[in-house]
C-alpha positions in Angstrom: 0.0 0.0 0.0 1.3 3.4 -1.0 1.1 6.2 1.6 -0.4 9.4 0.3 -0.1 11.5 3.5 2.6 11.9 6.1 3.5 14.3 9.0 6.8 12.6 9.4 8.7 15.4 7.6 11.4 17.5 9.1 12.3 21.2 8.7 15.8 21.9 7.5 15.7 25.6 6.8 13.6 28.6 7.6 10.0 28.2 6.5 8.7 31.2 4.8 5.3 29.7 4.1 2.5 30.6 6.5 -0.3 28.9 4.6 -0.7 25.6 2.8 1.3 25.4 -0.4 0.4 23.4 -3.4 3.3 22.7 -5.8 4.4 20.5 -8.7 7.6 18.5 -8.1 10.6 18.9 -10.3 14.1 17.3 -10.2 15.5 20.0 -12.4 17.5 22.6 -10.4 18.1 24.6 -13.6 14.4 25.4 -14.1 13.9 29.0 -15.3 13.5 31.3 -12.3 10.1 32.4 -13.4 8.7 28.9 -13.0 10.4 28.1 -9.6 8.0 29.7 -7.1 5.1 27.3 -7.9 7.3 24.2 -7.9 9.1 22.1 -5.3 12.6 20.9 -6.1 13.0 17.2 -5.3 16.6 16.4 -4.2 17.3 12.7 -4.1 21.1 12.8 -4.3 23.1 14.6 -1.5 25.6 15.7 -4.2 22.9 17.3 -6.4 23.0 21.1 -6.7 20.3 23.1 -4.9 19.4 26.4 -6.5 17.3 29.2 -4.9 13.9 30.5 -5.8 11.8 27.3 -5.5 8.7 27.4 -3.5 9.8 24.3 -1.6 12.9 22.1 -1.5 12.1 18.4 -0.6 15.2 16.5 0.5 14.7 12.8 -0.2 17.9 11.6 1.5 19.4 11.6 5.0 22.9 13.1 4.2 23.6 16.7 5.0 21.5 19.8 5.5 21.1 22.3 2.7 21.4 25.9 3.7 18.3 27.2 1.9 14.9 28.5 3.0 11.8 26.3 2.7 13.8 23.1 2.8 12.1 20.0 4.2 13.4 16.5 4.8 10.9 14.2 3.1 9.4 11.4 5.1 10.8 7.9 4.1 7.3 6.7 3.2 7.0 9.5 0.6 10.3 9.1 -1.1 8.7 7.4 -4.0 7.6 10.9 -5.3 8.9 11.9 -8.7 8.9 14.9 -11.0 5.5 16.0 -12.2 3.8 14.8 -9.0 1.7 17.4 -7.1 1.7 17.8 -3.3 0.2 20.0 -0.7 2.5 21.1 2.1 1.0 22.4 5.4 3.6 24.4 7.3 1.8 24.3 10.6 1.9 20.5 10.9 4.6 19.7 8.3 2.1 17.4 6.7 2.5 16.6 3.0 -0.6 15.3 1.1 0.0 13.7 -2.3 -2.6 15.2 -4.6 -1.4 13.7 -7.9 1.1 11.1 -9.0 1.9 11.1 -12.7 2.6 7.4 -12.8 -0.5 6.3 -10.9 -3.2 4.3 -12.7 -6.0 6.5 -11.4 -6.2 10.1 -10.3 -9.0 11.5 -8.2 -9.8 14.5 -6.0 -11.9 14.3 -2.9 -13.8 17.6 -2.9 -16.0 17.1 0.2 -16.7 14.6 2.9 -20.3 15.8 3.2 -23.1 13.7 1.8 -26.9 13.6 1.6 -26.8 9.8 1.8 -25.4 7.5 4.5 -24.7 4.3 2.7 -24.2 1.2 5.0 -21.0 0.2 3.1 -19.5 3.6 2.4 -15.7 3.5 2.4 -15.5 7.3 3.0 -18.0 7.9 5.8 -19.6 11.3 5.5 -18.8 14.1 7.9 -20.8 17.3 8.4 -17.9 19.6 8.2 -16.8 22.8 6.4 -14.3 21.4 3.9 -14.7 24.0 1.1 -10.9 24.2 1.2 -10.9 21.0 -0.8 -12.5 22.8 -3.7 -9.6 25.3 -3.5 -7.1 22.5 -3.4 -8.4 21.0 -6.6 -8.6 24.4 -8.4 -5.0 25.1 -7.4 -3.8 21.6 -8.5 -5.4 21.4 -11.9 -3.0 23.8 -13.7 -0.1 21.7 -12.4 -1.3 18.3 -13.7 0.5 16.8 -16.6 -1.5 17.4 -19.8 -1.1 13.8 -20.9 -3.1 12.6 -17.9 -5.7 10.2 -19.3 -8.5 10.8 -16.7 -9.1 12.5 -13.4 -12.0 11.9 -11.0 -14.1 14.1 -8.7 -15.3 12.3 -5.7 -16.7 12.8 -2.2 -18.9 12.7 -0.2 -21.4 14.2 -2.6 -19.6 16.7 -5.0 -22.9 18.2 -6.2 -23.6 19.7 -2.7 -21.2 22.5 -3.7 -23.7 23.7 -6.3 -22.0 26.4 -8.4 -18.6 25.5 -7.1 -19.2 22.0 -8.4 -19.8 23.4 -11.9 -16.7 25.6 -11.4 -14.6 22.5 -10.8 -15.9 20.9 -14.0 -15.3 24.1 -16.0 -11.7 24.4 -14.6 -11.1 20.7 -15.5 -12.1 21.4 -19.1 -10.1 24.6 -19.3 -6.8 23.3 -17.9 -7.0 19.7 -19.1 -9.1 19.7 -22.3 -7.8 16.3 -23.5 -8.3 14.6 -20.1 -11.4 12.6 -19.3 -13.4 13.6 -16.2 -15.2 11.0 -14.1 -17.5 12.3 -11.4 -18.8 10.0 -8.6 -22.2 11.2 -7.4 -25.2 9.6 -5.9 -27.2 11.4 -8.6 -29.9 12.6 -6.2 -29.3 16.4 -6.8 -29.7 15.9 -10.5 -33.5 15.5 -9.8 -33.3 19.3 -10.3 -33.0 19.4 -14.0 -31.3 22.8 -13.8 -28.2 21.3 -12.3 -28.1 18.7 -15.1 -28.5 21.6 -17.6 -25.7 23.6 -16.1 -23.4 20.6 -16.1 -24.2 19.9 -19.8 -23.6 23.5 -20.7 -20.0 23.3 -19.6 -19.5 21.2 -22.7 -16.8 19.0 -21.3 -15.7 16.8 -24.2 -15.1 13.6 -22.2 -17.3 13.5 -19.1 -18.9 10.6 -17.2 -21.1 10.7 -14.1 -20.9 7.5 -12.1 -24.1 6.9 -10.1 -24.9 4.0 -7.8 -28.1 2.0 -8.1 -28.2 -0.8 -5.6 -31.5 -2.5 -6.2 -34.4 -2.7 -8.6 -36.9 -1.4 -6.1 -37.0 1.6 -3.8 -37.2 0.0 -0.4 -34.0 -1.9 -0.7 -32.0 0.9 -2.4 -33.2 3.4 0.2 -32.3 1.0 3.0 -28.8 0.6 1.6 -28.2 4.3 1.2 -30.1 5.1 4.4 -32.2 7.9 2.8 -35.9 8.1 2.1 -36.9 8.7 -1.5 -33.3 8.2 -2.6 -34.3 5.6 -5.3 -36.8 8.0 -6.9 -34.3 10.9 -6.7 -31.6 8.8 -8.3 -33.8 7.6 -11.2 -34.9 11.1 -11.8 -31.3 12.3 -11.7 -30.2 9.7 -14.3 -33.2 10.6 -16.5 -32.4 14.3 -16.4 -28.7 13.8 -17.1 -29.4 11.7 -20.1 -32.1 14.1 -21.2 -29.3 16.7 -21.3 -27.0 14.2 -23.1 -24.6 13.8 -20.2 -23.0 10.3 -20.2 -24.0 8.2 -17.2 -22.4 5.1 -15.6 -24.4 2.9 -13.2 -22.4 1.5 -10.3 -23.5 -1.5 -8.3 -21.6 -2.5 -5.2 -22.4 -6.1 -4.4 -22.9 -7.4 -0.8 -25.1 -9.5 1.3 -28.0 -7.2 1.2 -28.4 -7.0 -2.5 -26.6 -9.9 -4.3 -29.8 -12.0 -4.7 -31.4 -9.1 -6.7 -28.6 -8.7 -9.2 -30.4 -10.5 -12.0 -33.5 -8.5 -11.3 -31.6 -5.3 -11.2 -29.9 -6.1 -14.5 -33.3 -6.7 -16.0 -34.6 -3.4 -14.6 -31.7 -1.6 -16.2 -32.2 -3.2 -19.6 -36.0 -2.4 -19.5 -35.9 1.1 -18.1 -32.3 2.6 -18.4 -31.1 1.0 -21.6 -29.7 4.4 -22.7 -27.0 4.6 -20.0 -23.4 4.4 -21.1 -21.8 1.9 -18.8 -22.7 -0.5 -16.0 -20.1 -1.5 -13.4 -20.7 -4.4 -11.0 -18.3 -3.8 -8.1 -16.8 -5.8 -5.2 -17.0 -4.4 -1.7 -14.2 -2.4 -0.3 -13.8 -3.2 3.4 -13.2 0.3 4.7 -15.3 2.8 6.7 -18.9 1.7 7.3 -18.3 -1.5 5.3 -15.8 -2.5 8.0 -18.2 -1.6 10.8 -21.1 -3.5 9.2 -19.0 -6.3 7.9 -21.1 -9.2 9.4 -24.2 -8.0 7.5 -22.4 -7.0 4.3 -19.6 -9.4 3.5 -20.2 -12.3 1.2 -17.5 -14.4 -0.6 -17.6 -13.4 -4.3 -17.6 -17.1 -5.1 -21.0 -17.4 -3.4 -22.7 -14.8 -5.7 -21.0 -16.1 -8.9 -24.2 -17.3 -10.4 -26.1 -14.1 -9.8 -23.1 -12.1 -11.2 -23.0 -14.3 -14.3 -26.7 -13.9 -15.0 -26.6 -10.1 -14.4 -23.6 -9.6 -16.6 -25.0 -11.7 -19.4 -28.4 -9.9 -19.2 -26.7 -6.5 -19.6 -24.3 -7.7 -22.3 -27.1 -9.3 -24.3 -28.9 -5.9 -24.2 -25.8 -4.4 -25.8 -24.9 -2.4 -22.7 -21.2 -1.8 -22.0 -20.6 -3.7 -18.8 -17.6 -4.2 -16.5 -16.7 -6.2 -13.4 -14.6 -4.2 -10.9 -12.7 -5.1 -7.7 -13.0 -8.8 -8.1 -10.2 -11.4 -8.5 -10.3 -13.3 -11.8 -10.3 -16.8 -10.3 -13.7 -16.3 -8.5 -15.4 -14.8 -11.6 -17.4 -17.3 -13.7 -15.5 -18.2 -16.9 -18.3 -17.1 -19.3 -18.1 -13.5 -18.0 -14.5 -13.3 -17.0 -13.7 -11.2 -20.1 -15.7 -8.3 -18.5 -13.3 -8.0 -15.5 -11.2 -4.8 -15.3 -8.2 -4.0 -13.2 -10.0 -1.1 -11.4 -8.4 -0.7 -8.0 -6.2 2.4 -7.6 -2.6 1.3 -7.3 -2.0 2.9 -3.9 -4.5 0.5 -2.3 -4.1 -2.5 -4.6 -2.6 -5.7 -3.2 -2.4 -9.5 -3.7 -2.4 -12.6 -1.5 0.8 -14.6 -1.1 -0.9 -17.4 -3.0 -1.2 -15.1 -6.0 2.5 -15.0 -6.5 2.6 -18.0 -8.8 -0.6 -17.2 -10.7 -0.1 -16.9 -14.4 -2.9 -14.4 -14.7 -1.7 -12.0 -12.0 -0.9 -9.3 -14.4 -4.4 -9.4 -15.8 -6.1 -9.7 -12.4 -7.4 -6.7 -10.4 -6.4 -8.4 -7.2 -7.7 -7.0 -3.9 -8.1 -3.8 -1.9 -5.3 -3.7 0.7 -8.1 -3.4 3.3 -9.7 -6.6 2.0 -6.8 -9.0 2.5 -8.2 -10.2 5.8 -11.5 -11.0 4.3 -10.4 -12.4 0.9 -12.4 -15.2 -0.8 -11.9 -18.7 0.4 -11.8 -19.8 -3.2 -8.7 -18.0 -4.5 -6.9 -20.5 -6.8 -3.9 -19.4 -8.8 -4.1 -20.2 -12.5 -1.5 -22.6 -13.9 1.3 -21.6 -16.3 0.1 -21.1 -19.8 -3.5 -20.2 -18.8 -5.1 -17.4 -20.8 -8.0 -15.7 -18.9 
């Protein structure tokens, strides 16, 4: 598991910053002076030259102390950082948050912890707190991201709670990264107000997708899972309004004890009523947050819902819907639908069991969330040499 935050950093020189500082990393001490104030010089070799003018100097070794202002000894757990990565440095606590890693397989920005749902398996439990600074963090980071970034995500909490600031984030993403896809995770409920869907569509982002969870084919079960009255109706209206405005929509289904039996019926509901959506993702449970607290009533071995998964995927595929299986090891996915499996877990929290070491399909397999290793399926079986999944 890759650490994205650390306070285990040390001051080496006088800190001139009084407020949090967001910077892009560079290992080029000869960067033009005009570009240095918004960048952090990454020094991995104690013999490397250190020039003045950088907003921050991150020393990624334990030899010597450079005599420059704004120099910080980087925590060992963050010394994987490289040029083009983007960090946030908080001078009051010496905390460094990694906002973007160029080499990561996924990039997302948490823009709020607030939410109007309270899902029983939420991996990021909502908090009623004033975290508008997260919007500012993303706005500050966007101009620093590498233009070749394939896709970025906006997540929460519920991002649409920010209203106009949510639209502002989408507009800024389009302006700074016009060739980068934008994937927004939302519960969809606020899009029941068609004006929000219209404002999102009017941004005209060329590569946008809104991922919206739908956990059951009937309101009582969906509303129970998200712990919010009328959530099912709000979500369906939101999906309809977005598609009415020609905004691409992905339906996301997290599978657990409470809803796995309804997977075939949910797939049938989607094919009959939401055939116009752009993608359907059936997803394994991440054992974090509320999912960890409610584990006894949520966890089910993926092997035990393999039949329901197979029927659901085949129903969706037969209806010509684009469908994927996320967060599920290949060896517990039924062979007829294995081709729909995707390596979807962000690399910083992606892991494998020791038994997976000899599996010939490991490079094609999505593996596990690091937090799931203690609750992995009892049916993990490495594929033999020469096996083609």
